[in-house]
C-alpha positions, 0 to 999 in steps of 0.5 A: 057405356057398353064394353062393345062401344068402349072397344069401338071408340078405342078402335076409332081413336087408334086410327085417328078417328074423332069420337066426339066434337064441339059443334058451331053452337058450342054443343058437345056431340058424340059421334054415333056408332053407325058413323064410326063404323062407316068411317072405319069401313072406308079405311078398310077396317072391319068393325061391323060386329063386336067380334070384328071390332075386337079382332081389329083392335087386337090387330092394331095393338099388335101392329108395332110387334109385326115390324122389326123397327118402327115405321118412323122416329121423330125425336128432339136432340135433348131427348132420350128416345127408346127404340122398341125392336121386335124379333123372334124371341131369343134372337140377337139384334144389332141396331145402327144409326147412320147419320145424314152427314155420314158416319154411324154408330151402334145404339146401346141396348137397355136392360128392359124386360118385356114379356114376349108375345105370339105374333102370327104363330111366332113367339116374338120378343121386344128389345129396347135400344136408346137414342141418347140426347145430343144427336145431330139435327137432320134426317138419319136412318136406323138399320137392324140386323137380326141374328140368322136373317140377312134382310136389312130392316130400316127406319128413318129418324128425324132429329129436331131441335129442342127449341127454335131460337131467334134467327141470325139476321143480316143487319137485324133484318130479313126479307122474303116473298109470298106466292100463291104458287097455284096461281103461277102455272108455267108453260110446262105445268097443267093449268095450275101451279105445281110443285115443279113451278114452286121449285122454280119460284124458290130458285128465282127468289133465292137468286134475288137474295131473299131469306124466305118464301111464304106459300099457300097451304098445300093440304088435301082438298076433296078427291072428287069434283067439285073441288074447293077453290080455296086452299084455306079450306082443306079436307085434311091436314094430314095429307097433301093435295095431289093436284100439285103433282106434275105427272110427267115429273114422276120417276115412273113416267120415264118407264112408260111406252111412247104411246102412253107418254103421248096420251099423257101429253094429250091430257096435259094439253087438255088441262092447259086449254081449260086455263087458256080458254078463259083468258083474253086471246092477247094475254101474254100467258096465251100468245106472247112470250110470258113465262107463266100463264095468267091465273087468278080466279080463272083457274079451273081446278075440276078439269085440271084434276080430271086430266091429272088423275087420268095421267096418274092412273096411267103412271100407276100401272107401271110395274114395280121394280124388283126393289120396290116389290121387295119393299112392298112384300116386306110391308105386307109381311109386317102387316100380317 
């Protein structure tokens, strides 16, 4: 195997692209260079030539060094987790952990020697801090204060249990409900059950004393029509299906002009009509006082997604706030 192919495969693996697989007949298949380059290109990664592959590989190798703190930390409460912090060589840095339930403490720095690297013309050093075992479960936050830099650097920290024990059940039993919530659209949704409808269902089930609610998979389907009807056949398990978003529940929707809100309301009516037109005229979801539209196999995902996508594109045009713009500029700086 050539060095250039080795690097191409290494680059693909770095971005989570499979370089081989076993097909349905049990034959081991190697993904071609052409396919790897096409997938990487779709991810805006230059890989057409050996020089581009080498440059992209260097970029991904240096990516952690372009950030002060990691993008996110997930650790177990019985682990010693080393946090690698990158700052201009020779600069002091303090890392503080802020707990979800309140309180904070400074992480201890470990005596770990790592040679500095030149990143974007700046000699950058790596300091290592320790999150020791015994941290409380939950979503916490790290902040880093770099000497001579007033900017706050933050990183979410998820502390998970080392193991899951048996639940404490009332009288040794528990009960719950199951909802294919896409099949339970409300009068405020867009012809398909969405995340807001799921919240309503959760509240109702909880009010009845249920211990859990089982729902359908919410992983991503295709991004263009025709959409897969079954939630059990996703295209990706890394992302959620945006069809479950309720556009008018997005925070930026409140910043739209009356004209654009009216346009989104029209899009919602069109999405709802795609469902109601497929029902009997006397069904309570259409003409009666029922709280939900009837759905079942009458849901039409393609027209619903067409209208939702148009609404999401309108909302996407809302200018960033100063805070969000500052976060975005910091992200660009860290990416080099």
